[in-house]
C-alpha positions in Angstrom: 26.4 0.5 -13.5 23.4 1.6 -15.4 23.2 5.2 -16.6 20.1 7.2 -16.0 18.8 10.0 -18.3 17.4 11.4 -15.1 19.8 13.3 -12.8 17.9 12.4 -9.6 17.3 8.6 -10.0 16.5 8.2 -6.3 13.8 10.9 -6.1 10.4 9.7 -5.1 7.2 11.4 -6.1 3.9 11.3 -4.3 1.1 9.8 -6.5 -0.5 13.3 -6.9 2.7 14.8 -7.9 3.4 12.1 -10.5 -0.1 12.5 -11.9 0.3 16.3 -12.2 3.7 15.9 -13.9 2.1 13.4 -16.3 -0.5 16.0 -17.2 2.3 18.6 -17.7 4.1 16.1 -20.0 1.0 15.5 -22.1 0.3 19.2 -22.4 3.9 20.0 -23.4 4.1 17.0 -25.8 1.0 18.2 -27.5 2.6 21.6 -28.1 5.9 20.2 -29.5 4.9 16.9 -31.1 4.4 18.4 -34.6 8.0 19.8 -34.5 9.5 16.4 -33.8 8.1 14.5 -36.7 6.9 11.0 -36.9 10.0 8.7 -37.2 9.4 5.9 -34.7 12.8 5.7 -33.0 13.3 9.4 -33.0 9.8 10.0 -31.7 10.4 7.7 -28.7 13.8 9.3 -28.0 12.1 12.7 -28.1 9.3 11.6 -25.7 11.8 10.0 -23.3 13.9 13.2 -23.3 10.9 15.4 -22.7 9.8 13.1 -19.8 13.2 13.3 -18.3 13.1 17.1 -18.5 9.7 17.3 -16.9 10.8 14.9 -14.1 14.0 16.9 -13.5 12.1 20.1 -13.1 9.4 18.4 -11.0 12.1 16.8 -8.7 13.3 20.2 -7.7 9.9 21.1 -6.4 10.7 24.8 -6.9 8.3 25.5 -9.8 4.5 25.3 -10.1 3.0 23.2 -13.0 2.7 26.2 -15.3 6.4 27.1 -14.8 7.4 23.4 -15.3 5.4 23.3 -18.5 6.8 26.5 -19.9 10.4 25.6 -18.9 10.2 22.1 -20.2 8.9 23.2 -23.5 11.6 25.8 -23.8 14.4 23.4 -22.8 13.1 20.7 -25.1 12.8 23.0 -28.1 16.3 24.4 -27.5 17.8 20.9 -27.2 15.8 19.5 -30.1 16.6 22.4 -32.5 20.3 22.2 -31.6 20.4 18.5 -32.2 18.4 18.9 -35.5 20.6 21.7 -36.7 23.8 19.7 -36.0 22.4 16.7 -37.8 21.5 18.8 -40.9 24.9 20.4 -41.2 26.7 19.2 -44.3 29.4 16.6 -43.5 28.0 16.0 -40.0 27.4 12.5 -39.0 26.2 12.1 -35.4 27.2 8.5 -35.3 30.8 9.2 -36.1 32.5 10.3 -32.9 
């Protein structure tokens, strides 16, 4: 069975909702991209993770676009910084577990 980075794999979005979430993604990505760096694989992982966060928040349909944007940026930064700090700790190898 395939695993999904998205907790709601069976959620459907209307075209307008998907377009709005795409705009939210682009806006948030523009605000966090410089913090991520430019490593090809890491960059794609970061974009995928941000997309999953935006879709998760949008799937709940409880937040407006501004709230999705702010929450997605905060969650992404918290997760990204936590992951970066862990990988920069001396003697820490993320691949050894």
